[in-house]
C-alpha positions, -999 to +999 in steps of 0.1 A: -543+700-471-518+672-477-503+651-446-466+642-444-456+605-449-427+604-426-443+589-396-456+561-418-420+555-431-406+555-395-431+527-386-421+506-416-383+509-407-390+499-371-408+468-383-381+459-408-355+462-379-375+441-356-380+415-383-341+415-389-335+412-351-359+383-348-344+365-378-309+370-362-320+355-329-337+326-346-307+320-367-283+321-337-306+296-319-307+274-349-269+275-352-264+266-316-289+236-319-271+226-351-237+226-333-253+207-303-266+180-327-230+175-342-217+170-306-215+133-296-202+112-266-173+091-277-168+061-256-131+053-253-115+021-237-083+011-220-067-020-231-052-046-206-033-077-216-032-108-195+003-121-188+022-147-171+039-137-138+040-141-101+022-124-072+031-124-036+015-106-005+031-096+028+022-077+059+047-052+069+051-035+103+074-010+119+094-014+151+127-008+167+155-033+181+157-034+219+179-053+243+168-086+258+197-091+284+215-061+301+226-056+336+243-029+356+266-037+387+268-015+418+294-012+447+279-022+480+303-002+501+329+024+497+364+012+484+389+014+457+392-004+424+420-031+428+419-049+395+401-043+361+396-075+343+375-066+313+375-030+300+347-015+281+341-031+248+353-066+260+332-096+252+326-118+281+311-150+290+288-158+319+308-160+352+338-139+338+353-114+361+348-078+353+366-060+382+377-064+418+376-040+446+401-035+475+375-048+499+374-081+482+340-074+464+343-089+427+320-082+399+312-111+375+291-114+344+257-129+347+254-138+311+274-138+278+277-102+264+298-073+260+310-048+285+291-017+276+305+007+302+333+004+328+346+037+335+368+031+365+406+023+364+427+006+390+431+027+422+399+048+414+378+053+445+340+043+445+312+051+468+284+028+479+258+026+453+281+038+424+276+018+391+307-001+384+300-018+352+273-025+326+271-055+304+246-063+275+240-090+249+242-073+215+240-105+196+202-113+202+178-085+202+140-082+205+116-062+183+080-056+193+055-041+170+018-031+168-007-050+148-041-034+143-074-051+145-077-054+107-045-075+104-044-093+138-063-123+122-035-128+098-006-128+124+001-159+145+029-173+169+052-194+149+049-176+117+082-168+098+091-133+093+119-111+080+134-083+101+151-057+080+171-029+097+163+003+078+197+021+082+218-008+074+196-024+047+203-058+063+176-085+067+174-112+095+152-142+094+131-148+126+096-160+137+068-145+157+075-154+192+046-140+211+014-119+207-002-098+235-038-101+227-049-075+253-054-044+232-044-009+234-066+015+216-054+044+195-083+065+184-110+041+171-086+015+163-075-014+185-039-025+185-020-058+196+016-063+203+035-090+186+072-099+196+100-115+175+137-122+186+164-116+162+200-130+161+221-102+147+257-093+139+277-065+154+262-039+130+227-041+142+222-021+175+194-015+200+172+014+190+176+010+153+143+012+132+133-020+114+105-034+093+090-067+102+076-085+070+053-115+074+047-133+040+012-141+030-002-157-002+018-164-033+013-175-068+042-182-092+042-183-130+003-179-134-020-159-155-023-124-142-042-093-149-044-057-137-071-054-111-084-024-129-095-047-158-119-066-138-156-059-136-182-075-113-219-082-116-246-081-090-236-115-076-199-105-073-190-127-104-159-114-120-158-108-156-139-090-183-148-074-217-132-089-248-135-083-285-157-110-302-154-123-337-181-097-349-160-068-334-185-063-305-174-065-269-185-096-251-187-103-214-165-132-203-166-146-168-133-154-151-123-170-119-097-151-098-070-162-071-043-145-053-043-107-054-019-081-042-043-052-048-025-043-081-025-075-100-047-104-096-043-142-105-068-154-132-073-191-127-098-196-156-113-176-183-083-159-198-049-171-212-017-151-215-018-127-242-056-121-242-065-084-245-094-071-224-111-036-225-124-013-197-145+018-204-122+049-198-148+077-198-175+092-220-157+124-234-179+150-254-163+162-285-173+185-314-172+165-347-174+172-383-205+149-386-226+127-365-211+096-348-177+107-361-146+121-345-133+091-328-100+097-311-080+081-284-084+046-271-104+020-291-142+022-298-163-008-306-199-014-317-221-018-286-239-053-283-277-050-288-282-067-255-265-085-227-270-102-194-289-078-172-285-052-198-251-043-186-229-033-215-197-011-218-206+024-227-243+018-222-244+037-189-249+005-168-214-006-167-212-029-135-195-012-105-161-025-103-160-011-067-180-041-057-149-062-054-135-060-019-100-071-029-071-063-006-074-036+020-043-021+004-018-003+025-024+002+061-006+026+083+031+030+080+041+039+116+033+016+145+004+000+125+007-024+096+012-020+059+001-043+031+029-048+007+031-068-024+053-083-051+051-094-086+031-080-114+028-080-151+029-058-182-001-037-191 
C-alpha cells in the first residue's frame, strides 16, 4: 500500500517559511544596527568676539514721592471770614497771612509753600474746629524705598542717586539721606528703609511713582566679552577656548573685572577682535558616513589631552555655573533691581 507525501511536503513548507521569517528578522536587526552605526554626535560651538566697550552697574529701587512739609489750620472758635489774603494755589512764604476771621484770629504760613486748599470766601461762617486752610511745600519732596538684605551692604548714607519720576520721565539728582537699619521682614527676606530728598519742579507731585538708581562699578573703553563665553575650572579660574594654530581648541586663562551679568570686562588674556568658542550642544544626526554630516556652528579637532582632562565636547566641559557673577535682577516692586549698562557685539 502506498502512503501519501502531502504531510512531508507541508512540513518542508513550514520550515522554509520559518527560515524566511528568521532571515527577515535578522535582516531588520542588521539594518537597524547599520543605521545606528551611521549616527554620530556632532559637537557644535557658539562663537563670541571680544570687543571694546563700557560696562556700568546700578542698583534700582521703586518708591513714591511724599510731602515733607504740610500743615492744616483750624478755627479756634465760631466766627466769619473777614479777609482772604491767599486763595488756593497761591505761593506763600513763611509768615505770610492766609486769612483773617472777624474775631481777630489770623492764619499765617509756618513755612514756604503753596496754599493747597482754602475753600472759604469773605463773609462765610466757620465753626470751631473747621479746617480753614492747608499749605504744602511741593518743591522739596521725600522718597523712601525698601532695600532687601542682599543689597543693603551696597547702599550707604551719602551715596549719589538719581530719582526718576515714571510718569514724567524726569530725573532728579539726590543723595541717600538716611537708612533705617531696623528690618521689616517680608516672607523670608529682611528689608530696610532708605530715604532721599528731592528738589523738584512743579510737575512732580506727591504720590507719583519713582525709580531710585544708585550707580555702582563702571569700566569705560575696555575689552569686554559676553559672560556666556566664559568657563571656569575647579579653582574658579576663568578661561576661554580659542582656536590654536593647529586648528584645535586651546584653553586660555583670562582675568576678569567689572561685570553687569551680561557682559564682563577682560583685563588680561584677550584682545578686542579675538574669537572664542563655547560648546553649544551635542546633537545626534543621521549621516551618510561615519564622522560626517557636520552642520550648524563650527567643529574643531579635539585636543588629545588638556589640563585636568577638561576639553570642549569631551563630556567634561567645566561647569560655567561655578561663576557667582552678579545676582542679576532683584524684585521690581518694593525691593531692589540690578540694572546694567553698556555691552558689546557678539
